[in-house]
C-alpha positions, 0 to 999 in steps of 0.5 A, spaced: 403 527 676 397 529 679 402 530 686 405 536 682 398 540 680 399 544 687 407 544 688 407 551 686 403 557 687 401 559 680 400 567 681 408 568 679 406 565 673 400 570 672 403 576 674 409 574 669 404 573 663 400 579 665 407 583 664 408 580 657 402 582 655 402 589 658 409 590 655 407 587 647 402 592 647 407 597 647 411 594 642 408 597 635 415 597 630 422 595 631 427 589 631 423 585 637 416 587 633 419 583 626 421 578 630 415 576 634 410 579 629 405 575 625 402 577 618 396 578 622 400 582 627 403 586 621 397 588 618 394 590 625 400 594 627 400 591 635 403 584 637 395 582 638 398 574 637 403 575 643 398 579 647 392 573 646 398 567 648 400 571 654 392 572 657 390 565 656 397 563 659 396 567 665 388 564 666 390 558 664 395 558 670 390 561 675 386 555 674 392 550 676 390 549 683 383 551 682 381 545 677 387 540 680 391 540 673 398 538 673 403 543 673 407 540 669 402 538 663 400 546 664 408 547 663 408 543 657 402 546 654 405 553 654 412 551 652 410 547 646 406 552 643 411 558 645 417 556 642 413 552 637 411 559 635 418 562 635 421 555 631 416 555 626 417 563 624 425 562 625 426 557 620 421 561 615 426 566 616 431 562 613 427 557 609 420 559 607 415 553 606 409 549 610 414 543 611 420 547 614 416 551 618 412 545 621 419 542 623 421 548 626 415 548 630 415 541 632 422 540 634 423 547 637 416 546 641 417 538 643 424 540 645 422 546 650 416 542 652 420 536 654 426 540 657 421 544 661 418 539 664 425 537 666 427 543 670 420 544 673 421 537 676 428 539 679 425 545 682 420 541 686 424 535 687 420 530 683 423 525 678 427 529 673 425 525 667 420 520 666 417 516 659 410 520 661 414 527 660 417 525 654 410 522 650 407 529 653 411 533 650 412 530 644 404 529 643 404 537 645 409 538 639 405 534 634 398 537 637 400 544 637 403 544 630 396 541 628 392 546 631 397 552 629 396 549 621 388 549 622 386 555 627 387 562 626 393 565 630 388 569 635 386 562 637 390 562 642 384 560 648 382 554 643 388 552 642 391 552 649 385 550 652 384 544 648 391 542 649 391 542 656 385 538 657 388 533 652 395 532 654 392 532 662 388 525 659 395 523 656 398 525 662 394 521 666 393 515 661 401 514 660 404 513 667 405 506 666 409 507 659 416 504 658 422 508 655 423 504 649 415 504 647 415 512 647 422 513 643 420 508 638 413 511 638 416 518 636 421 515 631 416 510 627 411 517 628 415 521 625 418 516 619 410 515 617 410 523 616 416 524 612 413 518 608 405 521 607 409 528 605 414 524 600 408 521 597 404 526 597 398 522 600 396 528 605 396 535 606 401 538 612 395 537 617 393 531 615 400 529 616 400 532 623 394 528 624 396 521 623 402 522 625 399 524 632 394 518 632 400 514 630 403 516 636 398 515 641 397 508 638 403 505 639 403 508 647 397 508 649 395 501 645 401 497 642 404 496 635 399 492 633 394 497 634 399 502 630 399 496 625 392 496 623 391 504 623 397 504 618 394 498 614 388 504 613 392 510 612 397 506 607 392 502 603 387 508 603 392 513 601 395 509 595 387 508 593 386 515 593 392 516 588 390 510 584 388 513 576 387 520 580 387 523 572 382 519 571 378 521 577 379 528 575 376 527 569 370 523 572 369 528 577 370 524 583 377 525 585 380 528 591 382 535 591 388 537 593 392 532 588 389 527 593 393 529 598 388 528 604 387 533 609 385 534 617 378 533 616 378 527 612 383 524 616 379 525 623 372 524 620 375 517 618 380 516 624 376 519 630 372 513 632 378 509 632 381 514 637 375 514 642 376 506 642 383 508 643 383 512 648 377 508 652 381 502 651 386 505 655 382 508 660 378 501 661 380 499 668 375 505 670 370 504 666 364 498 666 366 497 659 370 490 657 377 492 654 375 486 649 369 490 647 373 496 645 378 492 640 373 490 637 370 497 636 377 500 634 378 494 629 371 495 626 371 503 625 378 502 622 375 496 618 369 501 615 374 507 614 378 502 609 372 499 606 368 506 605 375 509 602 376 503 597 369 503 595 369 510 593 376 510 590 375 504 586 367 504 585 368 511 582 372 509 576 366 505 574 359 506 570 352 507 572 353 508 580 346 507 583 343 510 590 342 504 595 336 507 597 332 507 591 336 503 586 336 508 581 341 510 577 345 516 578 351 520 576 358 518 577 360 522 584 353 522 586 353 522 594 351 515 596 352 512 590 355 505 589 357 500 584 359 493 585 365 493 584 366 499 589 362 494 594 367 488 592 373 493 593 369 495 600 369 487 603 376 486 600 378 493 605 374 490 611 377 483 609 384 485 610 383 489 616 380 483 619 385 479 617 391 483 620 386 484 627 387 477 628 394 477 628 396 484 631 390 485 636 388 480 642 382 478 637 381 470 636 379 468 629 372 467 629 373 475 630 374 475 623 367 475 621 366 480 626 370 486 624 368 484 617 361 484 618 362 492 622 366 494 616 360 492 612 355 495 616 359 502 617 360 502 609 353 501 608 351 507 613 355 511 609 352 510 603 345 511 606 347 517 609 350 520 603 344 519 600 339 522 604 343 527 609 349 529 605 350 536 603 343 538 606 344 537 613 352 534 614 358 534 610 363 529 608 367 529 614 361 528 619 358 522 614 365 519 615 365 519 622 357 517 623 359 511 618 366 509 622 362 510 629 357 506 626 362 500 625 366 501 631 359 500 635 357 494 631 364 491 632 363 491 640 356 489 639 358 483 635 363 481 639 358 480 645 353 476 641 358 472 637 365 471 640 
């Protein structure tokens, strides 16, 4: 795809988006305004969302040759967000609700991103459609819907800029992927999303985060990586729902009826995503792929161990701080119970056993993954008792813990395996 980065002059796109911004600035009412406006635009009386999108698109087009950005990545980014926004608004006018709106964004934005890449490839004489284009288009749809669900409508520079960089990376890592892998990845990721919404284990942003991560896991790692990640999402989600009413009465329940949001999902999964991306890039970095496999397994083992420790341990009395062993109230940051610790060990063990069968990890690696999970779970308890709430929040503590588990997994693999 890199050869396409200078296949055309970007100034036509720059001029087009500047014209769109100028025209949008003159529209203050009427049918076009009603069709394109957001609630924020209605309040302001201007199509500021469209103007922001157009100006950002023009700025990115000007950067295409300057930073050697693949043109098809730019096309996929702009079409995924632009048509995704139209799909979201169109569906909302017919059937209001967060799930239909999200579906409208994903399907129209994804279709536009894929077919836009095809039309661009035809125009410049490149292969008409490749698996990488399909992967980039689907990734753009899910990522765009996620960013739109958690950021304000006027954050187009942040949304489009972040999407461009990440899709550029994904395009470079997926050049050798096959059709079957991408098609199955999209199918099972969407199935996972539908199940998480049906079972109410995740909010809309949380679901989109999980879907995006699962898509990357299958395409960049393999089905084994996906299985390990889904074990955390599935078991962790069910444990959150376990005796939920009792947890509410004790003040230890997750908010939003236990449906985990983006912050929670990313706090527990970002370290494993980094390990996955590094594994996909390991041919270009001085880190053995096997070490990154253990880092991935260790971070996921930590995530499930910590989740089970909190969700099960919160149901029991007399929790203690790991740092001082003093008895504290249930729900206190960093507090543990022996029942919760056993549940955490069980969670790390589940991931370790699954990793042996799903990932290229020998049986001796079971102890490594369990040990990494325990390291991460302990870091979570210590950080919760010392710095959580004062210096950082719960999501940051989760990321610190899962990162520690990942690093521990990689280091232990070098020493033990």
